[in-house]
N, C-alpha and C positions, 0 to 999 in steps of 0.2 A: 504492499499500498504505502500510497507518496504523501508526503507530506505535505501540509496545508502552504501557501505562498503565504509571506504578507507584507505586503503594499506601504510605503511607507505614505505619510499624509497628503506632501505636496504633489506625488507621485499620481494617485488620486485625483488630487486637483487639476490637476493640467491636463485629465484625459479627461475628467466633465467638466472642462472649460470646452476643448474639442470637439468633446459630442454638442457643447452649447453651439456654437457658430455654425453646425451644420451641414459643416462642406463636405466630411466625408460619411457616409450610412455607418451605424453605430461597427457592420459586421466590419469595415475597413479597417474603423477603427481596433476592432479585437485585434485584429490580425497585426495590423500595425504593432499594438503594445502588448500583445502578447496577452491579452486577458480572456476571459469569456462577457459575452455583449449582455449578460444577466448584469454583471460584474458593471460596469459601463451607467444601465439604466439602474443601477439604487446608486452608485454615486453620483449620476446626475440627479438626483432627486433629491438626495441628503444636500448636495450643491443649493439647490433650486428652495430647499424648503429651511436648511440655515442661513442665508445670504441675507434675511432680513433683520440677522442677530447683529451683521455688523455696521448697521446703521443704525442701531440704537443708542440712545443718549444714556449717559451714567453706567452705563453695564461697566461690567465689575469681570474680566474673566474668571472663572474657576480659579487659575493656577496664583492670580492675586493676593485672594482670601491667604492661599498657605503663605503667601511669601510673607506677605504681612508678621503671617504668626512665627516664619523662620527668621527674618528680622528681628521681632521681638526677644524671641530666643536666642539667639546669637547675643544683640547687645546687654543681654543678663550675665550670659558668660565670660564676656567679655568683661563687665564689671567686676564679675566674681573672682577673672582671672589678675585684674591688676588692684586690687586687697591685698590679695594673696602676693602679688611681687614685693608689692609695699612693706607688706607683713616681714617677709625675709629677709631683706634690702636692711631696714632695721635691724633683726636680729642680726644680720649679717657686721654691721658695723658695732655692735656691742661684744663679738668676739674683737680677742688678742690682738690687734694690728690688722684687725679687721676693718677693713671701707671699700663699700660698694664700687663690685664694677659693672662697667659700662659697655 
């Protein structure tokens, strides 16, 4: 049994846009890009259904919320590491002959 191919989003978009142009038949596009005509129909339908989302105002991409949470977590970690570094530098200065190395 053969394994299914996974196509990248950019490839799917390119094929769907070609299908929307109507310069070639779906069968010709399928032969040209090496995919089944049914896939082209599905990608074209998905493109048409999702196209209105591009023009919505104030729409946040799903990854935008995750990015904000990641930034918040990373800022907290930076703060924690800064406090630990300062604590260790202070302890190093208290050792005999110790001076903070930079």
